[in-house]
Structure formats: C-alpha cells, structure tokens
C-alpha positions in Angstrom: -62.6 -49.9 -24.4 -58.7 -50.4 -24.9 -58.7 -47.4 -27.1 -60.5 -44.9 -24.6 -57.9 -45.7 -21.9 -55.1 -45.1 -24.3 -56.8 -41.9 -25.4 -57.1 -40.7 -21.8 -53.5 -41.5 -21.0 -52.3 -39.7 -24.2 -54.3 -36.7 -23.0 -52.8 -36.9 -19.5 -49.4 -37.3 -21.0 -49.7 -34.4 -23.3 -51.0 -32.2 -20.5 -48.1 -33.3 -18.3 -45.6 -32.6 -21.2 -47.2 -29.2 -21.7 -46.9 -28.4 -18.0 -43.3 -29.4 -17.9 -42.6 -27.3 -20.9 -44.5 -24.2 -19.1 -42.7 -24.9 -15.8 -39.3 -25.0 -17.6 -40.2 -21.5 -19.5 -41.2 -20.2 -16.1 -37.9 -21.2 -14.5 -35.9 -19.7 -17.5 -37.7 -16.4 -17.0 -37.4 -16.4 -13.2 -33.6 -16.9 -13.5 -33.2 -14.3 -16.3 -35.3 -11.8 -14.0 -33.3 -12.8 -10.9 -30.0 -12.3 -12.6 -30.8 -9.0 -14.1 -32.0 -7.9 -10.6 -28.9 -9.2 -8.8 -26.7 -7.4 -11.4 -28.6 -4.0 -10.9 -28.2 -4.4 -7.1 -24.3 -5.1 -7.5 -24.1 -2.1 -9.8 -25.9 0.2 -7.3 -23.7 -1.3 -4.3 -20.6 0.0 -6.3 -19.0 -3.5 -5.8 -15.6 -4.0 -7.7 -14.8 -6.9 -9.9 -12.3 -9.5 -8.9 -9.8 -8.2 -11.7 -9.9 -4.7 -10.4 -9.4 -5.7 -6.8 -6.5 -8.0 -7.7 -4.9 -5.0 -9.5 -5.3 -2.6 -6.7 -4.1 -5.4 -4.4 -0.7 -5.8 -6.3 -0.5 -2.1 -6.5 -0.9 -1.9 -2.7 2.0 -4.7 -2.4 4.4 -2.9 -4.8 3.8 0.6 -2.8 4.6 -1.3 0.6 7.7 -2.8 -0.7 8.9 0.7 -2.1 7.9 2.2 1.2 10.1 -0.3 3.2 13.1 0.3 0.6 12.8 4.1 1.2 12.6 3.5 5.2 15.8 1.5 4.9 17.5 4.2 2.6 16.5 7.1 5.0 17.8 5.1 8.1 21.0 4.5 6.3 21.2 8.3 5.2 20.5 9.4 8.8 23.2 7.1 10.2 25.6 8.6 7.7 24.6 12.2 8.5 25.0 11.4 12.3 28.4 10.1 11.7 29.4 13.3 9.7 28.0 15.4 12.6 29.6 13.5 15.3 33.1 13.8 13.4 32.8 17.4 12.7 31.6 18.1 16.4 34.7 16.0 17.8 37.8 18.2 18.7 40.4 18.4 16.0 43.3 18.1 18.4 43.7 17.2 22.1 43.7 20.3 24.3 46.8 21.8 24.9 48.4 22.0 28.6 47.8 25.4 30.1 50.6 27.7 29.4 51.4 31.3 30.0 50.7 32.9 26.5 50.4 36.4 25.4 48.5 38.8 27.5 44.6 38.6 27.2 45.0 34.9 26.1 42.4 32.5 27.4 43.5 29.5 29.5 44.6 26.8 27.1 46.6 29.1 25.0 44.0 30.0 22.6 42.6 33.6 22.1 38.9 34.1 23.4 37.5 34.8 19.9 39.1 31.9 18.1 37.5 28.6 17.9 39.4 25.1 17.2 36.5 23.8 14.9 35.0 26.2 12.3 31.3 26.3 12.6 29.1 24.2 10.5 27.1 25.8 7.7 23.7 24.3 6.4 23.9 20.7 5.6 22.2 19.6 2.2 20.9 16.2 2.3 20.9 16.0 -1.4 24.8 16.2 -1.5 25.3 12.7 0.0 
C-alpha cells in the first residue's frame, strides 16, 4: 500500500507542477498582451516621451531667459532714446531779455519764422 500512496502523491505533485507551469504561461501571456495594449493606447493618445518633454522644457527655459535679456535691452534703449529726445527738446540757450529789435521782430528778439532748435528728423533706432 505504500507504493500506491506514493504514486497518488506523485500524480498530484505532477498535476500541481503542470498547473503552476500553465499559470505562469498564462501570466506571461497576459503581461505581454497588457503591455502591447497599453503601448497602443499611449501611442493613440499622442503622449510625449520623457526625453522629448525635457528637451522642449529646456528650449522654453532658454527662450524665457533670452526674452528677459531682450526686455532689459529694450528698456535700456528706450531710456537712452528718451534722454536723447529730452536733450534735443531742451532750449539751447536761456531766453534773451526783451529788447527793441528791428521792426517786425517778435518779442524776445528773434524773428517769427526762426526757431532756436532745429526740428528733429526721423529717428532710426538701429543707429544707437
């Protein structure tokens, strides 16, 4: 009777071993199927890869830094331009006291058609 019991247990052990092998095969097949399905979903969603995201993030950071530098440069140029315009609009000499000049002269001793400051022409921002 000892041999019968061992044979029974051997058969049960072999059956369990086969069942475990089948279960592992099913698990591997399921993992493969799930992975391929997940990859297909991600491709369909147009999700970017991490490397691409990091590259675009670096490009955006560099563009922001360049933008800030250009803002600073434009502000400095505008300040320079405003200073140049203020200097050119300031009177060249203090006004002269009223005098009795030639006939038809405007008060202040200058002729009505003359101007102490020549008119400004167009300003070219690229000349600075």
